[in-house]
C-alpha positions in Angstrom: 10.7 -102.5 -126.3 7.0 -101.5 -126.5 7.2 -99.3 -123.5 10.6 -97.7 -124.7 8.9 -97.0 -128.2 6.0 -95.4 -126.5 8.4 -93.2 -124.3 10.0 -92.4 -127.7 6.7 -91.3 -129.2 5.8 -89.3 -126.1 9.2 -87.5 -126.2 8.7 -86.7 -129.9 5.3 -85.1 -129.0 6.9 -83.1 -126.3 9.8 -82.0 -128.7 7.4 -81.0 -131.4 5.8 -78.5 -129.0 9.3 -76.6 -129.0 10.2 -77.1 -132.7 8.0 -75.9 -135.5 8.1 -78.8 -137.9 6.2 -77.1 -140.8 9.3 -76.1 -142.3 9.9 -79.9 -143.1 6.8 -80.4 -145.2 8.5 -79.3 -148.4 11.3 -81.6 -148.2 11.0 -85.0 -149.7 10.9 -87.8 -147.2 12.6 -90.3 -149.5 15.6 -88.0 -149.7 18.9 -88.9 -148.3 18.9 -85.9 -145.8 15.6 -87.4 -144.3 17.1 -90.9 -143.9 20.2 -89.2 -142.2 18.1 -87.4 -139.9 15.7 -90.2 -139.1 18.7 -92.6 -138.1 20.2 -89.9 -136.1 16.9 -89.3 -134.0 16.5 -93.0 -133.7 20.2 -93.4 -132.7 20.1 -90.7 -130.0 16.5 -91.7 -128.7 17.3 -95.1 -128.2 21.0 -95.0 -127.3 21.1 -91.6 -125.3 22.6 -93.7 -122.3 25.8 -94.1 -124.3 25.8 -90.2 -124.7 27.3 -90.6 -128.2 29.5 -87.7 -129.4 29.0 -86.1 -132.9 32.2 -88.0 -134.0 30.8 -91.2 -133.0 27.4 -90.6 -134.8 29.2 -89.3 -137.9 31.4 -92.4 -138.1 28.4 -94.7 -137.8 26.7 -92.9 -140.6 29.7 -92.6 -142.7 29.5 -88.8 -142.7 31.8 -85.9 -141.8 31.0 -84.1 -138.6 30.4 -81.0 -140.6 27.9 -82.6 -142.9 26.1 -84.2 -140.1 25.8 -81.0 -138.1 24.6 -78.8 -140.9 22.1 -81.4 -142.2 20.4 -82.2 -138.8 20.4 -78.7 -137.6 18.6 -77.5 -140.9 15.9 -80.1 -140.5 15.5 -80.1 -136.7 16.3 -76.5 -135.6 18.8 -77.7 -133.0 22.2 -79.7 -133.3 22.5 -83.4 -132.6 24.1 -82.3 -129.1 21.3 -80.1 -128.3 18.8 -83.1 -129.4 20.7 -85.5 -127.2 20.5 -83.2 -124.2 16.6 -82.7 -124.7 16.4 -86.6 -124.8 18.5 -86.8 -121.7 16.6 -84.1 -120.0 13.2 -85.6 -120.8 14.3 -88.9 -119.2 15.8 -87.2 -116.1 12.5 -85.5 -115.6 10.7 -89.1 -115.7 13.3 -90.6 -113.4 13.4 -87.8 -110.8 9.6 -87.0 -110.8 7.5 -90.2 -111.7 9.9 -92.8 -110.2 11.5 -90.7 -107.4 15.1 -91.9 -108.3 18.0 -90.3 -106.4 20.1 -88.0 -108.2 23.3 -90.0 -108.2 21.1 -93.0 -109.4 19.6 -90.9 -112.0 22.9 -89.7 -113.3 24.2 -93.3 -113.8 21.0 -94.4 -115.5 21.4 -91.6 -118.1 25.0 -92.2 -118.9 26.3 -89.3 -117.2 29.5 -89.1 -115.2 27.8 -87.9 -112.1 25.6 -85.7 -110.4 27.6 -82.6 -111.5 26.7 -83.2 -115.3 23.1 -83.6 -114.5 23.1 -80.4 -112.4 24.8 -78.5 -115.5 22.2 -80.0 -117.7 19.2 -78.9 -115.6 20.7 -75.3 -115.0 21.6 -74.8 -118.6 18.1 -75.9 -119.8 15.8 -75.2 -116.9 17.5 -72.5 -115.0 17.4 -74.5 -111.9 19.2 -77.5 -110.3 17.8 -81.0 -110.7 16.9 -81.1 -107.1 14.8 -78.0 -107.3 13.2 -79.4 -110.2 12.4 -82.7 -108.8 11.0 -80.8 -105.7 8.8 -78.4 -107.6 10.3 -75.7 -105.5 10.1 -77.5 -102.2 12.9 -76.3 -100.0 13.2 -73.1 -101.9 12.2 -69.8 -100.2 10.6 -67.1 -102.4 10.0 -63.8 -100.8 7.5 -61.4 -102.3 5.9 -58.1 -101.8 3.6 -55.6 -103.6 4.8 -52.3 -104.6 3.8 -49.2 -106.4 5.1 -48.7 -109.8 4.4 -46.7 -112.9 2.1 -49.4 -114.1 0.0 -50.3 -110.9 0.8 -52.7 -108.3 3.7 -54.8 -109.0 4.3 -58.1 -107.3 8.0 -58.7 -106.9 9.4 -62.2 -106.2 12.8 -63.0 -105.3 15.0 -65.8 -104.1 18.5 -65.6 -102.7 19.8 -65.9 -106.4 18.0 -62.9 -107.5 14.8 -61.6 -109.2 12.4 -64.5 -109.9 9.2 -62.9 -110.8 7.6 -59.6 -111.5 3.8 -59.4 -112.3 1.2 -56.8 -112.1 -2.1 -56.5 -110.5 -5.3 -54.3 -111.0 -7.1 -53.0 -108.0 -8.4 -55.9 -105.9 -6.7 -58.4 -108.0 -3.6 -59.1 -105.7 -4.7 -62.5 -104.7 -5.2 -63.6 -108.3 -1.8 -62.2 -109.2 0.0 -64.0 -106.6 -1.8 -67.3 -107.3 -0.8 -67.0 -111.0 2.8 -66.5 -110.2 3.0 -69.1 -107.3 1.8 -71.9 -109.7 5.2 -71.7 -111.3 6.8 -73.1 -108.0 4.0 -75.0 -106.4 5.7 -76.5 -103.7 8.1 -73.4 -102.7 7.8 -71.8 -99.3 6.5 -68.1 -99.9 7.2 -65.4 -97.4 5.5 -62.0 -97.6 8.6 -59.8 -97.2 8.2 -56.2 -98.6 11.5 -55.3 -97.1 13.4 -57.8 -99.1 11.8 -57.2 -102.4 11.5 -53.1 -102.0 15.2 -52.9 -103.4 14.2 -54.8 -106.5 11.3 -52.6 -107.1 13.2 -49.6 -106.6 15.8 -50.4 -109.0 13.7 -51.8 -111.6 11.4 -48.7 -112.1 14.2 -46.1 -111.7 16.0 -45.7 -115.1 18.7 -43.8 -113.2 19.8 -47.0 -111.7 19.9 -49.0 -114.9 23.5 -50.0 -115.3 25.5 -52.5 -117.5 28.3 -52.3 -115.1 26.1 -53.7 -112.2 23.5 -55.9 -113.9 20.3 -57.0 -112.0 20.5 -60.7 -111.0 17.6 -62.5 -112.3 16.5 -66.1 -112.2 14.7 -67.3 -115.4 12.4 -70.3 -114.9 11.3 -72.1 -118.1 12.4 -74.6 -120.8 15.6 -74.1 -122.9 13.3 -72.7 -125.7 11.5 -70.2 -123.4 14.7 -69.0 -122.0 16.2 -68.4 -125.4 13.3 -66.5 -126.3 13.4 -64.2 -123.1 17.0 -63.8 -123.6 16.3 -62.4 -127.1 13.9 -60.1 -125.5 16.7 -58.7 -123.4 18.4 -57.7 -126.6 15.6 -55.1 -127.7 16.8 -51.7 -127.1 14.8 -49.2 -125.0 12.2 -47.6 -127.1 12.3 -50.3 -129.8 10.0 -53.2 -130.7 10.3 -56.3 -132.7 7.8 -58.8 -134.2 7.6 -62.5 -133.0 8.9 -63.6 -136.4 12.1 -61.2 -135.8 12.7 -63.0 -132.5 12.2 -66.6 -134.1 14.7 -65.6 -136.7 17.3 -64.3 -133.9 17.0 -67.5 -132.1 17.5 -69.7 -135.4 14.0 -70.9 -135.9 12.3 -68.6 -138.4 9.3 -70.7 -138.8 8.4 -70.7 -135.0 6.8 -67.5 -134.6 3.7 -69.2 -132.9 5.7 -70.9 -130.2 7.7 -67.7 -129.8 4.5 -65.9 -129.1 3.6 -68.5 -126.4 7.0 -68.3 -124.7 6.7 -64.4 -124.7 3.2 -64.9 -122.8 4.9 -67.2 -120.3 7.7 -64.5 -119.5 7.8 -64.6 -115.6 9.6 -61.4 -115.1 7.4 -58.7 -116.8 9.1 -55.3 -117.7 12.6 -56.4 -116.8 12.6 -59.2 -119.6 10.6 -56.5 -121.9 8.0 -58.9 -123.5 6.0 -55.7 -124.0 8.3 -54.8 -126.9 7.1 -57.9 -128.8 4.4 -57.2 -131.5 2.5 -59.3 -134.0 3.4 -59.8 -137.5 1.6 -56.7 -138.6 3.1 -54.6 -135.9 -0.2 -54.6 -133.9 -0.3 -54.7 -130.1 -1.0 -58.4 -129.6 -2.2 -60.0 -126.2 -0.1 -59.2 -123.0 -0.7 -61.3 -120.0 -1.0 -58.3 -117.8 -3.2 -56.4 -120.1 -3.1 -54.4 -123.4 -3.7 -51.2 -121.5 -0.6 -51.9 -119.4 1.3 -52.8 -122.4 0.5 -49.4 -124.1 1.5 -47.6 -120.8 4.9 -49.3 -120.7 5.8 -48.4 -124.3 4.5 -45.0 -123.9 6.4 -44.5 -120.5 9.8 -45.8 -122.3 9.1 -43.5 -125.2 8.8 -40.5 -122.8 12.0 -41.5 -121.1 13.9 -41.3 -124.4 12.4 -38.1 -125.5 12.7 -36.6 -122.2 
């Protein structure tokens, strides 16, 4: 029981990194809502192997499903189902990573019907299969190449699923640029292959080839929260910009501007996922992983394409 409670506390700390809890400070802890949310969190954290449904949870608490859904979501920033998935995913990572448990046994231990549901859980929230996550990229081949772009040397990285990374290097900084990106998949097999990555580079930097009818295939590698932020960035029109607080509001977490900023900074596919269009609260050009000069250049280049 002590170990289980410690794991629960560890998970709470991990989850707190993705949820801005400052919005809860003005809610009276003694209130009914607090007690409801506390009991739901306890139930889902300790009984996650039963994978209780919203109906089951509501029945135990004597609430309607709608009331439970609204109350919990308002407090936690995600639904009870979303919280249960986060708990399950956290334990799945522990079982697969620290304990080296096989996929089938992990699925059974988590209360899932089989590896298929475990696979769906990882693909939805981590943009990769559980096997790929466990292996830290082992068995995955990532082809890469440096190509000329309007913003300096571009490092393009791709798997057989699509574009996985796009970064930029200043003169002489190619090795550091590659190392920075390779740390995302430390056990992957990297192959220098400019012929394979050239078509991506050609398409990414040619506006004439941007087409909604033939979307570019990309592989987003990140947590559920990060992927939600990156998907929101994709909705920013060419030539426009939004603030971190705008993005936070779009994803349903209006008080999570700081966490949004961190996720924007971890965007693995620069330019394509337009993190350069995200600004600080005052509209200032805040930090950019590949340099503010490059961020200004991107915004100016896009403005020129629109006006031209």
